C-alpha positions, 0 to 999 in steps of 0.5 A: 097912290092913296096916303095913310092917315095918322090921327093923334091928340098931341100927347107925348106918346102921340108925338113920338109915334108921329115922328116914327111913322114919318120916319118909316113911311115918309112925310109925303105918304101920310096925312097927320091929323091932330084931333085935339086941334081939329075936333071936327074930324073926330067923326071921320076918325070914328067912321074909319074905325079909330077907337083911340089915338095914336092910330094909323089908317092905311090906304086900304082902310086898316086901322093900326092902333099904336100904344094908347094915348087917349080914347076918342071919347076923351077928345069929344069932351 
């Protein structure tokens, strides 16, 4: 079974959402990507449809934007 991917930027909103996601679906079912540290993966997130973080991409490719921590444009700078 494919995993979900959780993209975030390390802000308090993102860290809180990360903890909730892990609690809800389990650590083994989600890949956590910190785009502030892994800036090379920003294009991957954009291609998946992510506009802002925190966001969860489901195994079926649906993007679930959670609250608003930062836009991807902010992470590019």
